N, CA, C, O and the ligand as a Tripos MOL2 file, in Angstrom:
@<TRIPOS>MOLECULE
protein
  297   295    75     0     0
PROTEIN
NO_CHARGES

@<TRIPOS>ATOM
      1 N          36.8200  -83.0070   -9.8380 N.3       1 MET1
      2 CA         37.3310  -84.2630  -10.4130 C.3       1 MET1
      3 C          36.1680  -85.1720  -10.8060 C.2       1 MET1
      4 O          35.1830  -85.3040  -10.0800 O.2       1 MET1
      5 N          36.3120  -85.7820  -11.9550 N.am      2 THR2
      6 CA         35.3180  -86.7750  -12.3650 C.3       2 THR2
      7 C          35.7800  -88.1500  -11.8880 C.2       2 THR2
      8 O          36.9500  -88.3240  -11.5470 O.2       2 THR2
      9 N          34.8850  -89.1140  -11.8610 N.am      3 PRO3
     10 CA         35.3170  -90.4800  -11.4880 C.3       3 PRO3
     11 C          36.4370  -90.9780  -12.3930 C.2       3 PRO3
     12 O          37.3560  -91.6590  -11.9400 O.2       3 PRO3
     13 N          36.3520  -90.6290  -13.6860 N.am      4 ASP4
     14 CA         37.4090  -91.0340  -14.6170 C.3       4 ASP4
     15 C          38.7560  -90.4530  -14.2130 C.2       4 ASP4
     16 O          39.7740  -91.1430  -14.2550 O.2       4 ASP4
     17 N          38.7590  -89.1990  -13.8270 N.am      5 GLN5
     18 CA         40.0120  -88.5400  -13.4410 C.3       5 GLN5
     19 C          40.5940  -89.2000  -12.1950 C.2       5 GLN5
     20 O          41.8070  -89.3770  -12.0900 O.2       5 GLN5
     21 N          39.7330  -89.5600  -11.2590 N.am      6 ILE6
     22 CA         40.2170  -90.2140  -10.0390 C.3       6 ILE6
     23 C          40.7830  -91.5920  -10.3860 C.2       6 ILE6
     24 O          41.8570  -91.9680   -9.9160 O.2       6 ILE6
     25 N          40.0520  -92.3350  -11.2090 N.am      7 ASN7
     26 CA         40.5300  -93.6660  -11.6170 C.3       7 ASN7
     27 C          41.8670  -93.5820  -12.3460 C.2       7 ASN7
     28 O          42.7280  -94.4470  -12.1860 O.2       7 ASN7
     29 N          42.0310  -92.5350  -13.1440 N.am      8 ALA8
     30 CA         43.2440  -92.4180  -13.9520 C.3       8 ALA8
     31 C          44.4850  -92.2890  -13.0730 C.2       8 ALA8
     32 O          45.5840  -92.6420  -13.5020 O.2       8 ALA8
     33 N          44.3240  -91.7890  -11.8540 N.am      9 GLY9
     34 CA         45.4670  -91.5930  -10.9890 C.3       9 GLY9
     35 C          45.7860  -92.8020  -10.1340 C.2       9 GLY9
     36 O          46.7150  -92.7490   -9.3280 O.2       9 GLY9
     37 N          45.0430  -93.8940  -10.2830 N.am     10 ARG10
     38 CA         45.2260  -95.0640   -9.4320 C.3      10 ARG10
     39 C          45.6670  -96.2540  -10.2700 C.2      10 ARG10
     40 O          45.4380  -96.3060  -11.4780 O.2      10 ARG10
     41 N          46.3060  -97.2090   -9.5980 N.am     11 SER11
     42 CA         46.6760  -98.4310  -10.2930 C.3      11 SER11
     43 C          45.4440  -99.3020  -10.5430 C.2      11 SER11
     44 O          45.3670 -100.0130  -11.5450 O.2      11 SER11
     45 N          44.4810  -99.2370   -9.6160 N.am     12 LYS12
     46 CA         43.2090  -99.9370   -9.8130 C.3      12 LYS12
     47 C          42.1020  -98.9090   -9.8280 C.2      12 LYS12
     48 O          42.1770  -97.9120   -9.1100 O.2      12 LYS12
     49 N          41.0750  -99.1290  -10.6310 N.am     13 PRO13
     50 CA         39.9480  -98.1930  -10.6300 C.3      13 PRO13
     51 C          39.2650  -98.1520   -9.2660 C.2      13 PRO13
     52 O          38.9700  -99.1900   -8.6740 O.2      13 PRO13
     53 N          39.0240  -96.9580   -8.7870 N.am     14 VAL14
     54 CA         38.3580  -96.8020   -7.5040 C.3      14 VAL14
     55 C          36.8530  -96.7380   -7.7050 C.2      14 VAL14
     56 O          36.0690  -97.2590   -6.9110 O.2      14 VAL14
     57 N          36.4780  -96.0780   -8.8010 N.am     15 TRP15
     58 CA         35.0580  -95.8620   -9.0670 C.3      15 TRP15
     59 C          34.5970  -96.7470  -10.2140 C.2      15 TRP15
     60 O          35.2770  -96.8870  -11.2300 O.2      15 TRP15
     61 N          33.4580  -97.3220  -10.0310 N.am     16 ARG16
     62 CA         32.7860  -98.0980  -11.0740 C.3      16 ARG16
     63 C          31.3710  -97.5820  -11.2100 C.2      16 ARG16
     64 O          30.8000  -97.0050  -10.2840 O.2      16 ARG16
     65 N          30.8170  -97.8070  -12.3990 N.am     17 CYS17
     66 CA         29.4020  -97.5220  -12.5650 C.3      17 CYS17
     67 C          28.6300  -98.3370  -11.5330 C.2      17 CYS17
     68 O          28.8080  -99.5500  -11.4240 O.2      17 CYS17
     69 N          27.7850  -97.6650  -10.7900 N.am     18 ASN18
     70 CA         27.0720  -98.3480   -9.7140 C.3      18 ASN18
     71 C          26.0030  -99.2930  -10.2510 C.2      18 ASN18
     72 O          25.4320 -100.0870   -9.5040 O.2      18 ASN18
     73 N          25.7410  -99.2010  -11.5390 N.am     19 THR19
     74 CA         24.7220 -100.0640  -12.1370 C.3      19 THR19
     75 C          25.3520 -101.2270  -12.8970 C.2      19 THR19
     76 O          24.9810 -102.3790  -12.6730 O.2      19 THR19
     77 N          26.3050 -100.9420  -13.7960 N.am     20 CYS20
     78 CA         26.8260 -102.0130  -14.6520 C.3      20 CYS20
     79 C          28.2740 -102.3480  -14.3490 C.2      20 CYS20
     80 O          28.7830 -103.3400  -14.8710 O.2      20 CYS20
     81 N          28.9630 -101.5620  -13.5250 N.am     21 GLY21
     82 CA         30.3150 -101.9100  -13.1200 C.3      21 GLY21
     83 C          31.4080 -101.4070  -14.0470 C.2      21 GLY21
     84 O          32.5810 -101.7160  -13.8330 O.2      21 GLY21
     85 N          31.0520 -100.6370  -15.0770 N.am     22 ALA22
     86 CA         32.0690 -100.0980  -15.9760 C.3      22 ALA22
     87 C          33.0220  -99.1850  -15.2020 C.2      22 ALA22
     88 O          32.6260  -98.5210  -14.2430 O.2      22 ALA22
     89 N          34.2880  -99.1650  -15.6390 N.am     23 THR23
     90 CA         35.2800  -98.3820  -14.9050 C.3      23 THR23
     91 C          35.7550  -97.1620  -15.6840 C.2      23 THR23
     92 O          36.6680  -96.4620  -15.2470 O.2      23 THR23
     93 N          35.1460  -96.9080  -16.8260 N.am     24 SER24
     94 CA         35.5080  -95.6920  -17.5650 C.3      24 SER24
     95 C          34.2550  -95.1170  -18.2010 C.2      24 SER24
     96 O          33.2200  -95.7770  -18.2930 O.2      24 SER24
     97 N          34.3770  -93.8550  -18.6430 N.am     25 GLY25
     98 CA         33.2090  -93.1670  -19.1980 C.3      25 GLY25
     99 C          32.1930  -92.8560  -18.1180 C.2      25 GLY25
    100 O          30.9850  -92.9100  -18.3440 O.2      25 GLY25
    101 N          32.7050  -92.5270  -16.9320 N.am     26 LEU26
    102 CA         31.8170  -92.3310  -15.7940 C.3      26 LEU26
    103 C          31.5510  -90.8690  -15.5140 C.2      26 LEU26
    104 O          32.3420  -89.9930  -15.8660 O.2      26 LEU26
    105 N          30.4470  -90.6290  -14.8870 N.am     27 LYS27
    106 CA         30.1370  -89.2950  -14.3690 C.3      27 LYS27
    107 C          29.5020  -89.4850  -12.9990 C.2      27 LYS27
    108 O          29.1100  -90.5920  -12.6290 O.2      27 LYS27
    109 N          29.4080  -88.3960  -12.2580 N.am     28 TRP28
    110 CA         28.7290  -88.4560  -10.9590 C.3      28 TRP28
    111 C          27.2270  -88.4200  -11.1820 C.2      28 TRP28
    112 O          26.7120  -87.6370  -11.9800 O.2      28 TRP28
    113 N          26.5430  -89.2870  -10.4550 N.am     29 TRP29
    114 CA         25.0950  -89.3200  -10.5570 C.3      29 TRP29
    115 C          24.5010  -88.2550   -9.6360 C.2      29 TRP29
    116 O          24.7470  -88.2510   -8.4290 O.2      29 TRP29
    117 N          23.7270  -87.3640  -10.2190 N.am     30 ASN30
    118 CA         23.0730  -86.3070   -9.4360 C.3      30 ASN30
    119 C          24.0620  -85.4630   -8.6380 C.2      30 ASN30
    120 O          23.6880  -84.8400   -7.6440 O.2      30 ASN30
    121 N          25.3240  -85.4410   -9.0700 N.am     31 GLY31
    122 CA         26.3080  -84.6550   -8.3440 C.3      31 GLY31
    123 C          26.7370  -85.2810   -7.0330 C.2      31 GLY31
    124 O          27.4720  -84.6660   -6.2610 O.2      31 GLY31
    125 N          26.2820  -86.5030   -6.7720 N.am     32 LEU32
    126 CA         26.6400  -87.1910   -5.5360 C.3      32 LEU32
    127 C          27.8250  -88.1130   -5.7800 C.2      32 LEU32
    128 O          28.2640  -88.2810   -6.9170 O.2      32 LEU32
    129 N          28.3370  -88.7040   -4.7200 N.am     33 SER33
    130 CA         29.4820  -89.6120   -4.8480 C.3      33 SER33
    131 C          29.0240  -90.9980   -5.2810 C.2      33 SER33
    132 O          29.3260  -92.0020   -4.6360 O.2      33 SER33
    133 N          28.2970  -91.0270   -6.3750 N.am     34 VAL34
    134 CA         27.8550  -92.2780   -6.9840 C.3      34 VAL34
    135 C          28.1950  -92.1710   -8.4560 C.2      34 VAL34
    136 O          27.7580  -91.2390   -9.1320 O.2      34 VAL34
    137 N          28.9770  -93.1250   -8.9610 N.am     35 ALA35
    138 CA         29.4030  -93.0660  -10.3480 C.3      35 ALA35
    139 C          28.4520  -93.8740  -11.2260 C.2      35 ALA35
    140 O          28.0560  -94.9880  -10.8810 O.2      35 ALA35
    141 N          28.0930  -93.2880  -12.3710 N.am     36 VAL36
    142 CA         27.3060  -94.0110  -13.3720 C.3      36 VAL36
    143 C          27.8890  -93.6930  -14.7450 C.2      36 VAL36
    144 O          28.6500  -92.7380  -14.8970 O.2      36 VAL36
    145 N          27.5290  -94.4940  -15.7360 N.am     37 CYS37
    146 CA         28.0440  -94.2870  -17.0820 C.3      37 CYS37
    147 C          27.5650  -92.9540  -17.6550 C.2      37 CYS37
    148 O          26.3970  -92.5830  -17.5360 O.2      37 CYS37
    149 N          28.5120  -92.2480  -18.2810 N.am     38 ARG38
    150 CA         28.1990  -90.9660  -18.8920 C.3      38 ARG38
    151 C          27.3600  -91.1650  -20.1550 C.2      38 ARG38
    152 O          26.4410  -90.3970  -20.4380 O.2      38 ARG38
    153 N          27.6990  -92.2060  -20.8990 N.am     39 ASP39
    154 CA         27.0820  -92.3880  -22.2140 C.3      39 ASP39
    155 C          25.9260  -93.3690  -22.2110 C.2      39 ASP39
    156 O          25.3560  -93.6610  -23.2620 O.2      39 ASP39
    157 N          25.5740  -93.8810  -21.0390 N.am     40 ASN40
    158 CA         24.4660  -94.8300  -20.9790 C.3      40 ASN40
    159 C          23.4040  -94.3040  -20.0180 C.2      40 ASN40
    160 O          23.5050  -94.4980  -18.8070 O.2      40 ASN40
    161 N          22.3890  -93.6410  -20.5630 N.am     41 PRO41
    162 CA         21.3650  -93.0420  -19.7000 C.3      41 PRO41
    163 C          20.6790  -94.0710  -18.8230 C.2      41 PRO41
    164 O          20.1600  -93.7440  -17.7560 O.2      41 PRO41
    165 N          20.6790  -95.3250  -19.2800 N.am     42 GLN42
    166 CA         20.0020  -96.3590  -18.4950 C.3      42 GLN42
    167 C          20.6640  -96.5640  -17.1430 C.2      42 GLN42
    168 O          19.9930  -96.8790  -16.1600 O.2      42 GLN42
    169 N          21.9860  -96.3850  -17.0900 N.am     43 CYS43
    170 CA         22.6740  -96.5780  -15.8150 C.3      43 CYS43
    171 C          22.2430  -95.5130  -14.8140 C.2      43 CYS43
    172 O          21.9890  -95.8160  -13.6490 O.2      43 CYS43
    173 N          22.1600  -94.2740  -15.2660 N.am     44 GLY44
    174 CA         21.6810  -93.2100  -14.3890 C.3      44 GLY44
    175 C          20.2250  -93.4190  -14.0160 C.2      44 GLY44
    176 O          19.8240  -93.1850  -12.8760 O.2      44 GLY44
    177 N          19.4310  -93.8650  -14.9940 N.am     45 ALA45
    178 CA         18.0110  -94.0980  -14.7360 C.3      45 ALA45
    179 C          17.8280  -95.2130  -13.7190 C.2      45 ALA45
    180 O          16.9680  -95.1320  -12.8420 O.2      45 ALA45
    181 N          18.6460  -96.2590  -13.8450 N.am     46 ALA46
    182 CA         18.5560  -97.3670  -12.9000 C.3      46 ALA46
    183 C          18.9190  -96.9000  -11.5010 C.2      46 ALA46
    184 O          18.3100  -97.3220  -10.5180 O.2      46 ALA46
    185 N          19.9170  -96.0250  -11.4170 N.am     47 GLU47
    186 CA         20.3220  -95.4970  -10.1200 C.3      47 GLU47
    187 C          19.1980  -94.6590   -9.5180 C.2      47 GLU47
    188 O          18.9250  -94.7300   -8.3190 O.2      47 GLU47
    189 N          18.5500  -93.8610  -10.3750 N.am     48 SER48
    190 CA         17.4220  -93.0530   -9.8990 C.3      48 SER48
    191 C          16.3160  -93.9520   -9.3670 C.2      48 SER48
    192 O          15.6830  -93.6460   -8.3570 O.2      48 SER48
    193 N          16.0900  -95.0670  -10.0590 N.am     49 GLN49
    194 CA         15.0420  -95.9880   -9.6290 C.3      49 GLN49
    195 C          15.3940  -96.6210   -8.2850 C.2      49 GLN49
    196 O          14.5390  -96.7670   -7.4110 O.2      49 GLN49
    197 N          16.6760  -96.9960   -8.1330 N.am     50 LYS50
    198 CA         17.1090  -97.5750   -6.8600 C.3      50 LYS50
    199 C          16.9070  -96.5660   -5.7340 C.2      50 LYS50
    200 O          16.4620  -96.9040   -4.6370 O.2      50 LYS50
    201 N          17.2520  -95.3120   -6.0450 N.am     51 PHE51
    202 CA         17.1250  -94.2500   -5.0460 C.3      51 PHE51
    203 C          15.6570  -94.0620   -4.6870 C.2      51 PHE51
    204 O          15.3130  -93.9290   -3.5130 O.2      51 PHE51
    205 N          14.7840  -94.0500   -5.7100 N.am     52 ALA52
    206 CA         13.3490  -93.8830   -5.4610 C.3      52 ALA52
    207 C          12.8190  -95.0340   -4.6250 C.2      52 ALA52
    208 O          12.0050  -94.8350   -3.7240 O.2      52 ALA52
    209 N          13.2890  -96.2440   -4.9310 N.am     53 ASP53
    210 CA         12.8590  -97.4010   -4.1560 C.3      53 ASP53
    211 C          13.3000  -97.2740   -2.7030 C.2      53 ASP53
    212 O          12.5360  -97.5670   -1.7840 O.2      53 ASP53
    213 N          14.5340  -96.8360   -2.5070 N.am     54 ALA54
    214 CA         15.0540  -96.6970   -1.1540 C.3      54 ALA54
    215 C          14.2680  -95.6420   -0.3840 C.2      54 ALA54
    216 O          13.9800  -95.8080    0.8020 O.2      54 ALA54
    217 N          13.9260  -94.5590   -1.0730 N.am     55 MET55
    218 CA         13.1500  -93.5090   -0.4250 C.3      55 MET55
    219 C          11.7640  -94.0210   -0.0460 C.2      55 MET55
    220 O          11.2670  -93.7470    1.0460 O.2      55 MET55
    221 N          11.1480  -94.7700   -0.9600 N.am     56 ALA56
    222 CA          9.8160  -95.3090   -0.6890 C.3      56 ALA56
    223 C           9.8630  -96.2630    0.4960 C.2      56 ALA56
    224 O           8.9640  -96.2810    1.3370 O.2      56 ALA56
    225 N          10.9270  -97.0540    0.5460 N.am     57 GLU57
    226 CA         11.0780  -97.9990    1.6400 C.3      57 GLU57
    227 C          11.2500  -97.2640    2.9690 C.2      57 GLU57
    228 O          10.6800  -97.6360    3.9950 O.2      57 GLU57
    229 N          12.0620  -96.2050    2.9050 N.am     58 GLN58
    230 CA         12.2850  -95.4080    4.1020 C.3      58 GLN58
    231 C          10.9790  -94.7750    4.5810 C.2      58 GLN58
    232 O          10.6820  -94.7530    5.7750 O.2      58 GLN58
    233 N          10.2120  -94.2630    3.6240 N.am     59 GLU59
    234 CA          8.9340  -93.6390    3.9830 C.3      59 GLU59
    235 C           7.9990  -94.6600    4.6100 C.2      59 GLU59
    236 O           7.2980  -94.3600    5.5770 O.2      59 GLU59
    237 N           7.9900  -95.8630    4.0590 N.am     60 ALA60
    238 CA          7.1280  -96.9130    4.6040 C.3      60 ALA60
    239 C           7.5490  -97.2510    6.0260 C.2      60 ALA60
    240 O           6.7110  -97.4680    6.9020 O.2      60 ALA60
    241 N           8.8740  -97.2930    6.2460 N.am     61 GLN61
    242 CA          9.3590  -97.5880    7.5970 C.3      61 GLN61
    243 C           9.0020  -96.4610    8.5620 C.2      61 GLN61
    244 O           8.6180  -96.6960    9.7080 O.2      61 GLN61
    245 N           9.1390  -95.2240    8.0660 N.am     62 ASP62
    246 CA          8.8040  -94.0840    8.9110 C.3      62 ASP62
    247 C           7.3280  -94.1080    9.2790 C.2      62 ASP62
    248 O           6.9550  -93.8470   10.4220 O.2      62 ASP62
    249 N           6.4940  -94.4250    8.2920 N.am     63 ALA63
    250 CA          5.0580  -94.4690    8.5370 C.3      63 ALA63
    251 C           4.7340  -95.5590    9.5520 C.2      63 ALA63
    252 O           3.9050  -95.3820   10.4450 O.2      63 ALA63
    253 N           5.4070  -96.6790    9.3880 N.am     64 TYR64
    254 CA          5.2000  -97.7970   10.3090 C.3      64 TYR64
    255 C           5.6250  -97.3940   11.7200 C.2      64 TYR64
    256 O           4.9190  -97.6420   12.6970 O.2      64 TYR64
    257 N           6.7990  -96.7650   11.7970 N.am     65 ALA65
    258 CA          7.3120  -96.3610   13.1030 C.3      65 ALA65
    259 C           6.3990  -95.3250   13.7280 C.2      65 ALA65
    260 O           6.1360  -95.3580   14.9300 O.2      65 ALA65
    261 N           5.9140  -94.4010   12.9030 N.am     66 ALA66
    262 CA          5.0460  -93.3490   13.4310 C.3      66 ALA66
    263 C           3.7550  -93.9530   13.9680 C.2      66 ALA66
    264 O           3.2130  -93.5210   14.9850 O.2      66 ALA66
    265 N           3.2830  -94.9700   13.2490 N.am     67 GLU67
    266 CA          2.0240  -95.5900   13.6600 C.3      67 GLU67
    267 C           2.1640  -96.3320   14.9750 C.2      67 GLU67
    268 O           1.2690  -96.3010   15.8190 O.2      67 GLU67
    269 N           3.2970  -96.9990   15.1390 N.am     68 TRP68
    270 CA          3.4560  -97.8740   16.2950 C.3      68 TRP68
    271 C           4.1860  -97.2350   17.4680 C.2      68 TRP68
    272 O           3.9920  -97.6100   18.6240 O.2      68 TRP68
    273 N           5.0270  -96.2650   17.1440 N.am     69 LEU69
    274 CA          5.8630  -95.7100   18.2220 C.3      69 LEU69
    275 C           5.5210  -94.2830   18.5680 C.2      69 LEU69
    276 O           5.6220  -93.8590   19.7190 O.2      69 LEU69
    277 N           5.1050  -93.5330   17.5270 N.am     70 GLY70
    278 CA          4.9880  -92.1050   17.7540 C.3      70 GLY70
    279 C           3.5610  -91.6710   18.0120 C.2      70 GLY70
    280 O           2.6090  -92.3220   17.5820 O.2      70 GLY70
    281 N           3.4300  -90.6000   18.6960 N.am     71 GLY71
    282 CA          2.1750  -89.8540   18.7740 C.3      71 GLY71
    283 C           0.9630  -90.6220   19.2330 C.2      71 GLY71
    284 O          -0.1630  -90.1450   19.0940 O.2      71 GLY71
    285 N           1.1710  -91.7990   19.7760 N.am     72 GLY72
    286 CA          0.0000  -92.5470   20.2160 C.3      72 GLY72
    287 C          -0.5750  -91.9520   21.5080 C.2      72 GLY72
    288 O           0.1100  -91.8970   22.5300 O.2      72 GLY72
    289 N          -1.8130  -91.5160   21.4560 N.am     73 SER73
    290 CA         -2.4160  -90.9800   22.6620 C.3      73 SER73
    291 C          -3.6350  -91.8290   22.9870 C.2      73 SER73
    292 O          -4.7670  -91.4530   22.6830 O.2      73 SER73
    293 N          -3.3960  -92.9530   23.5940 N.am     74 CYS74
    294 CA         -4.5480  -93.8210   23.8460 C.3      74 CYS74
    295 C          -4.7870  -94.0460   25.3050 C.2      74 CYS74
    296 O          -5.7220  -94.7550   25.6750 O.2      74 CYS74
    297 ZN         26.9650  -98.2510  -16.3390 Zn       75 ZN75
@<TRIPOS>BOND
     1     1     2 1
     2     2     3 1
     3     3     4 2
     4     3     5 am
     5     5     6 1
     6     6     7 1
     7     7     8 2
     8     7     9 am
     9     9    10 1
    10    10    11 1
    11    11    12 2
    12    11    13 am
    13    13    14 1
    14    14    15 1
    15    15    16 2
    16    15    17 am
    17    17    18 1
    18    18    19 1
    19    19    20 2
    20    19    21 am
    21    21    22 1
    22    22    23 1
    23    23    24 2
    24    23    25 am
    25    25    26 1
    26    26    27 1
    27    27    28 2
    28    27    29 am
    29    29    30 1
    30    30    31 1
    31    31    32 2
    32    31    33 am
    33    33    34 1
    34    34    35 1
    35    35    36 2
    36    35    37 am
    37    37    38 1
    38    38    39 1
    39    39    40 2
    40    39    41 am
    41    41    42 1
    42    42    43 1
    43    43    44 2
    44    43    45 am
    45    45    46 1
    46    46    47 1
    47    47    48 2
    48    47    49 am
    49    49    50 1
    50    50    51 1
    51    51    52 2
    52    51    53 am
    53    53    54 1
    54    54    55 1
    55    55    56 2
    56    55    57 am
    57    57    58 1
    58    58    59 1
    59    59    60 2
    60    59    61 am
    61    61    62 1
    62    62    63 1
    63    63    64 2
    64    63    65 am
    65    65    66 1
    66    66    67 1
    67    67    68 2
    68    67    69 am
    69    69    70 1
    70    70    71 1
    71    71    72 2
    72    71    73 am
    73    73    74 1
    74    74    75 1
    75    75    76 2
    76    75    77 am
    77    77    78 1
    78    78    79 1
    79    79    80 2
    80    79    81 am
    81    81    82 1
    82    82    83 1
    83    83    84 2
    84    83    85 am
    85    85    86 1
    86    86    87 1
    87    87    88 2
    88    87    89 am
    89    89    90 1
    90    90    91 1
    91    91    92 2
    92    91    93 am
    93    93    94 1
    94    94    95 1
    95    95    96 2
    96    95    97 am
    97    97    98 1
    98    98    99 1
    99    99   100 2
   100    99   101 am
   101   101   102 1
   102   102   103 1
   103   103   104 2
   104   103   105 am
   105   105   106 1
   106   106   107 1
   107   107   108 2
   108   107   109 am
   109   109   110 1
   110   110   111 1
   111   111   112 2
   112   111   113 am
   113   113   114 1
   114   114   115 1
   115   115   116 2
   116   115   117 am
   117   117   118 1
   118   118   119 1
   119   119   120 2
   120   119   121 am
   121   121   122 1
   122   122   123 1
   123   123   124 2
   124   123   125 am
   125   125   126 1
   126   126   127 1
   127   127   128 2
   128   127   129 am
   129   129   130 1
   130   130   131 1
   131   131   132 2
   132   131   133 am
   133   133   134 1
   134   134   135 1
   135   135   136 2
   136   135   137 am
   137   137   138 1
   138   138   139 1
   139   139   140 2
   140   139   141 am
   141   141   142 1
   142   142   143 1
   143   143   144 2
   144   143   145 am
   145   145   146 1
   146   146   147 1
   147   147   148 2
   148   147   149 am
   149   149   150 1
   150   150   151 1
   151   151   152 2
   152   151   153 am
   153   153   154 1
   154   154   155 1
   155   155   156 2
   156   155   157 am
   157   157   158 1
   158   158   159 1
   159   159   160 2
   160   159   161 am
   161   161   162 1
   162   162   163 1
   163   163   164 2
   164   163   165 am
   165   165   166 1
   166   166   167 1
   167   167   168 2
   168   167   169 am
   169   169   170 1
   170   170   171 1
   171   171   172 2
   172   171   173 am
   173   173   174 1
   174   174   175 1
   175   175   176 2
   176   175   177 am
   177   177   178 1
   178   178   179 1
   179   179   180 2
   180   179   181 am
   181   181   182 1
   182   182   183 1
   183   183   184 2
   184   183   185 am
   185   185   186 1
   186   186   187 1
   187   187   188 2
   188   187   189 am
   189   189   190 1
   190   190   191 1
   191   191   192 2
   192   191   193 am
   193   193   194 1
   194   194   195 1
   195   195   196 2
   196   195   197 am
   197   197   198 1
   198   198   199 1
   199   199   200 2
   200   199   201 am
   201   201   202 1
   202   202   203 1
   203   203   204 2
   204   203   205 am
   205   205   206 1
   206   206   207 1
   207   207   208 2
   208   207   209 am
   209   209   210 1
   210   210   211 1
   211   211   212 2
   212   211   213 am
   213   213   214 1
   214   214   215 1
   215   215   216 2
   216   215   217 am
   217   217   218 1
   218   218   219 1
   219   219   220 2
   220   219   221 am
   221   221   222 1
   222   222   223 1
   223   223   224 2
   224   223   225 am
   225   225   226 1
   226   226   227 1
   227   227   228 2
   228   227   229 am
   229   229   230 1
   230   230   231 1
   231   231   232 2
   232   231   233 am
   233   233   234 1
   234   234   235 1
   235   235   236 2
   236   235   237 am
   237   237   238 1
   238   238   239 1
   239   239   240 2
   240   239   241 am
   241   241   242 1
   242   242   243 1
   243   243   244 2
   244   243   245 am
   245   245   246 1
   246   246   247 1
   247   247   248 2
   248   247   249 am
   249   249   250 1
   250   250   251 1
   251   251   252 2
   252   251   253 am
   253   253   254 1
   254   254   255 1
   255   255   256 2
   256   255   257 am
   257   257   258 1
   258   258   259 1
   259   259   260 2
   260   259   261 am
   261   261   262 1
   262   262   263 1
   263   263   264 2
   264   263   265 am
   265   265   266 1
   266   266   267 1
   267   267   268 2
   268   267   269 am
   269   269   270 1
   270   270   271 1
   271   271   272 2
   272   271   273 am
   273   273   274 1
   274   274   275 1
   275   275   276 2
   276   275   277 am
   277   277   278 1
   278   278   279 1
   279   279   280 2
   280   279   281 am
   281   281   282 1
   282   282   283 1
   283   283   284 2
   284   283   285 am
   285   285   286 1
   286   286   287 1
   287   287   288 2
   288   287   289 am
   289   289   290 1
   290   290   291 1
   291   291   292 2
   292   291   293 am
   293   293   294 1
   294   294   295 1
   295   295   296 2
@<TRIPOS>SUBSTRUCTURE
     1 MET1         2 RESIDUE 1 A MET
     2 THR2         6 RESIDUE 1 A THR
     3 PRO3        10 RESIDUE 1 A PRO
     4 ASP4        14 RESIDUE 1 A ASP
     5 GLN5        18 RESIDUE 1 A GLN
     6 ILE6        22 RESIDUE 1 A ILE
     7 ASN7        26 RESIDUE 1 A ASN
     8 ALA8        30 RESIDUE 1 A ALA
     9 GLY9        34 RESIDUE 1 A GLY
    10 ARG10       38 RESIDUE 1 A ARG
    11 SER11       42 RESIDUE 1 A SER
    12 LYS12       46 RESIDUE 1 A LYS
    13 PRO13       50 RESIDUE 1 A PRO
    14 VAL14       54 RESIDUE 1 A VAL
    15 TRP15       58 RESIDUE 1 A TRP
    16 ARG16       62 RESIDUE 1 A ARG
    17 CYS17       66 RESIDUE 1 A CYS
    18 ASN18       70 RESIDUE 1 A ASN
    19 THR19       74 RESIDUE 1 A THR
    20 CYS20       78 RESIDUE 1 A CYS
    21 GLY21       82 RESIDUE 1 A GLY
    22 ALA22       86 RESIDUE 1 A ALA
    23 THR23       90 RESIDUE 1 A THR
    24 SER24       94 RESIDUE 1 A SER
    25 GLY25       98 RESIDUE 1 A GLY
    26 LEU26      102 RESIDUE 1 A LEU
    27 LYS27      106 RESIDUE 1 A LYS
    28 TRP28      110 RESIDUE 1 A TRP
    29 TRP29      114 RESIDUE 1 A TRP
    30 ASN30      118 RESIDUE 1 A ASN
    31 GLY31      122 RESIDUE 1 A GLY
    32 LEU32      126 RESIDUE 1 A LEU
    33 SER33      130 RESIDUE 1 A SER
    34 VAL34      134 RESIDUE 1 A VAL
    35 ALA35      138 RESIDUE 1 A ALA
    36 VAL36      142 RESIDUE 1 A VAL
    37 CYS37      146 RESIDUE 1 A CYS
    38 ARG38      150 RESIDUE 1 A ARG
    39 ASP39      154 RESIDUE 1 A ASP
    40 ASN40      158 RESIDUE 1 A ASN
    41 PRO41      162 RESIDUE 1 A PRO
    42 GLN42      166 RESIDUE 1 A GLN
    43 CYS43      170 RESIDUE 1 A CYS
    44 GLY44      174 RESIDUE 1 A GLY
    45 ALA45      178 RESIDUE 1 A ALA
    46 ALA46      182 RESIDUE 1 A ALA
    47 GLU47      186 RESIDUE 1 A GLU
    48 SER48      190 RESIDUE 1 A SER
    49 GLN49      194 RESIDUE 1 A GLN
    50 LYS50      198 RESIDUE 1 A LYS
    51 PHE51      202 RESIDUE 1 A PHE
    52 ALA52      206 RESIDUE 1 A ALA
    53 ASP53      210 RESIDUE 1 A ASP
    54 ALA54      214 RESIDUE 1 A ALA
    55 MET55      218 RESIDUE 1 A MET
    56 ALA56      222 RESIDUE 1 A ALA
    57 GLU57      226 RESIDUE 1 A GLU
    58 GLN58      230 RESIDUE 1 A GLN
    59 GLU59      234 RESIDUE 1 A GLU
    60 ALA60      238 RESIDUE 1 A ALA
    61 GLN61      242 RESIDUE 1 A GLN
    62 ASP62      246 RESIDUE 1 A ASP
    63 ALA63      250 RESIDUE 1 A ALA
    64 TYR64      254 RESIDUE 1 A TYR
    65 ALA65      258 RESIDUE 1 A ALA
    66 ALA66      262 RESIDUE 1 A ALA
    67 GLU67      266 RESIDUE 1 A GLU
    68 TRP68      270 RESIDUE 1 A TRP
    69 LEU69      274 RESIDUE 1 A LEU
    70 GLY70      278 RESIDUE 1 A GLY
    71 GLY71      282 RESIDUE 1 A GLY
    72 GLY72      286 RESIDUE 1 A GLY
    73 SER73      290 RESIDUE 1 A SER
    74 CYS74      294 RESIDUE 1 A CYS
    75 ZN75       297 GROUP 0 **** ****
């Protein structure tokens, strides 16, 4: 099922583009349960950027945690 197909079966749209909020012309981003516009590559690109930012943030937190909590042999 595409986000559009799911929305079509509801009285209110369940899925919106996670970037611009559109409720039709949607596809799954990266095959995950995140809807983005099918015809607007920028929406998918913006989602990829958000994901990359989140990953970078997570890595920074992991590095911080590793430095302060893990493996300290002093
Ligand atoms: Zn969009």
